[in-house]
N, C-alpha and C positions, 0 to 999 in steps of 0.2 A: 523311372523317369529319370531322365539325367541327367549330368549334371549342365547341361544350360540353358537347360529348360527349367532349374529352378533357378540359379542364377537369372532370366527370365524373368517365373515367376514373381520370387525379392523383387525386381526390380521393380517392378512395374508396382508392387505393392508400396513399395518406402515412394516411388515420384506418385501415384495415386494422396498417400497417408496425412505429405504436402503442403498439398491449400487447408487440408479443417485443419494441424496446427498452425500455420501461419495463420489462419485463421481466428483459432483461439489464444493464441501470441497474442494479436493484436487487439484483441476481442481484451488482456487484462492491460495490458496499458494503459487503451480507451480507459476500462471503469477505473485503472490507480487520477488518470487526468483528468475525468467526472469528480473525480474523489477530492482531490487535490482544493478541487475550481467549490466545487460544498465549502468545504476548509475556510476559504477561503472569503466567500459571501454566507456566511451563513457561521460559521462558527467551527475549528475542528468539533468540541463537542458532539454539536447534528454530528457530523460531515462522519463520528465511527458508528456513534447508532446506528445511520444509513445506510452506513457499512460493514457492518458487524454484524458477522451472523451467528447464532445466538450462542454456540460456543467459541466460539469466535479467545484470542488471545492476547495483549496487550501492554507490549514492555518497551518501557518509560527511558526515558533515556538520567531520568534524576534520582532522586533518592526512594520513589513513589518505591513500593508492592506493585507487586504482574497486578494484573487486572485480568482476571480470566469466567467470562459469560459476559454477553451486552447483559443480564442483569446490573452483575456488582458494577459493569460501566455504566450506567445510567445512573446507580444508588456515588460512586465516585463524583460523579463530574457537574449532579448536583451541585455539589459547595468549593467547585474548581474553577478559578479564574480564567483559565488557556483559557474559554470557552466563549468572547464573545471577542467575535468583529472588529467590532470598535478597537476597540486595549490591546486586544494580541491578537498576529494573524501566524500562522503558520499555514505554511505548504511550503508543498514538491514537484519532483519535475522526474519522472522515471528517466533513466540512462537504459535500460534493457528489465527484458523480460524475455521465459520459457517456459512453457507451456507439455502435461503432460498428452502424452501416445494417447488417452484417448481423447483429451482437450477437459475435461472437468475438473485439474490438477493446476494447482501453475504458479506462479510469481513470480515479483517487481523487482527493480533495486533501484536510487538512484540518488540525487542534493535533498535535501531536507531547505529548509531556512524561517526561524523564527521571529520574527517581529513583536517588540515588548513592546507596554504601557510603555508612554512619552514620560521625561519624570522630570521634573519641575524647572530644569532647566533646557527639555523639548527633546529631547534626545535618549533611543527606541538605542535597547541592548539590543544585535540583532547577535544567535544562532546561528549556528551551520551544521550539517550531521548530511550523513548517510544509513538511508534506511533497507531494512529487505524487508516485505509480504507477505504474505500467504495468499495463493487462495484460492475455494472452490468457490464450483458453480452449485448453484444451492434454490429449484425451482424455472433453471435458467437464467440467473443474472453472478454474476460473482460477486463475492466477502466474502472479508479479509476474514480463513484464519488467525493468524496473526498476522504481528506488526512486532521491526523492533528498531530500532536507531540509535546511530551514536555519533558522539556530537565528539566537532572540531576541535583539534586544538588549536586554544587564546593563537593567535602569530604575535612573533615577539618586538619589543616595539624600538 
């Protein structure tokens, strides 16, 4: 095979792979948005249990240790007050997503917003930050393999 044939073959393969990559990338973004929508509707705990892979990991922004696996998440969430959407709302919006060449692995990242329960004066705690979620396709569905967030600094007064 000469260089021109190799170049054309490589270019054709690259062009043909782009829709698959774009499809997986779009699917990750759609899954991430659905994950956030479920968090707002049913609470963050329910959303994480629905989307977390069996071996998924959650690295929070607070002082709690990481969660390793869906079973540990279910146990930890039993005593967590953050999962009730009537009191606390966690939502996020993906800014970007990428997918592996085979369309089975990827990540999304973006901005999150946490609004806590109103205090006695009716004021809600409001925190924002950035997150990255690693996704793996399991049984035809995108599942969270790892999730991590950072908290934005409080604005100076």
